[in-house]
Residue, then its C-alpha position, 0 to 999 in steps of 0.5 A: m697732157f689732156y688732164k693737165g690742160k683741163r687743170v690749166c683751164a680750170k685754174w683760169a676759170a677759177i681765177a675769172a670767177v674769183t675776179f668776177l666775185v670780187g668785182s661783184v662785191a665792189n659793185v654792191r658796196a654801200t653808197s651813202y650820202a647825208y646832208s644837213v644845213q641850217q640858216t637863220s637871219n632877220y633877227t629882232i628882239s623886243g622887250a629888252t635892250v641887247g648889248t654886245v654879242t659874243p659869237f662862238t663857232s666850231s666844226s668837225a669831220a672824221q671818217n674811217a674810209s678812204p681816205s681816213g682821218s679827222e679834223s676839228q676847228v673852233g673860232a669866234a664868228d667864223t670857224l674854219q671848215s673841217y674836211v676829210g676827203p680828196a685834197p683837190n676837191r676840198p670845198a671853199e670856206n663858207f660853202f653851205t650848199p650841197k657838195g653832193q655825191t661827188t669825189p667820195d669819200y668825204s665828210r665836212g662841217d662848217a659854221s659862221v655867224a654875222t653879228a652886225p647890229g640889225a644884220l644878225a645871221t647864222n650858217n652851218v652845215a654838215e655833210g658826208f658821202l661814202a661810196g664804199g664801206g666805212i664810217a663818217t661824221g660831220t658837225g657844224a655848230w655855233s652859239l651867240s651870247l647876248p647881254l639883255t637888259v629888261t627895264a620894266a617887267g614884261t616879256v622878251t620876244l625873239s623873232f627870226n627867219f630860217t631855212n633848213q634841209l635834211n637829205l639822206t640817200n642810201t643805195t644799199p643797207a646802211s645806217l644814216a642819220a642827220d639832224f639840226s637843232y636850235t635853242f634860245e635860253i635866258r639866265n638871270s644875273a645869278g646864272t639861273v635859267v629862267f627861260n628855255s625854248s627849242p622850237s620843233a620847226v628848227n629842231q629836226n632829225a632823220s635816220l635811214v637804215s634801208v635803201g631809200n631817200i629822205f629829203n626834208p626842206s623847211s623854211g619860214s619865220i618863227s617868234i619865241t616869247t618868254p614869260t614875264l621877266a622882272p627888271g634886271s640884267y640877263t644873258g641870252t644864249i642862242s645856239g644851233s648845230e648840225h650833225v651827220f653820221i654814216n655807217a656803211v658796210p658791205e651786205p652780208s651776201s657780198y661776203m658770202l660771194l667772196a667766201c665762195g670764190a675763195a673756197a673755189m680758189a683753195g680747191l684749185v690749189l689743192r688739186r694742183r698739188r696732186p701728182i699729174r697722171 
């Protein structure tokens, strides 16, 4: 009876140890957050007459986490938000400020543009937060097609204001990336690209593969001027996008702890199969 009692005690001690180890694994799982936003406004175009602006927007979100799933949307001036996460905590449409490190796991993307004459503006966002292991992505993207008429040989200048932000937060080793991009392109009536610009101020990216935080806000005004263009009809395209990517897995040491706990439980089971003397 004495030896049997020792084995019962050992049984519960092993169960407690495994419970502790599994709990430890849960506690050291990666907590990863990525946010990217780009907003532009106060557009002016000089040197050409602008025709009717045609907008296009898209969004996407996907994750292999809890919950898992994917969603994508396309639209004209205002695509629907794409979101994968707890349904009661879905952000409102056109919510371009951080949802933040709340209600994990989730990923989202959204985009919209305003095309009223003299009030051209754009908004797009990508964001994701995983409290455990998994993979998450989010994208918001837009483009504007602008018919341009140059009546006399000269340059065309595009000016606008911008506000950008990249934010990456990683509490345990994982792979995170975020970026925003912006391009202004002009094609002639034959479809040939005669000008292309992607200013560094509105084209940035960041990655984080170790514990830490990256916070990179920027804002200001920018002007883009073409070389001399011959008189004629052109098509200008302005486009922008945001992306975030998170690949978070438990640390290898966590798997080792779990393996040790499983081995301890297996040893207990083998001992229990021996006859009691």
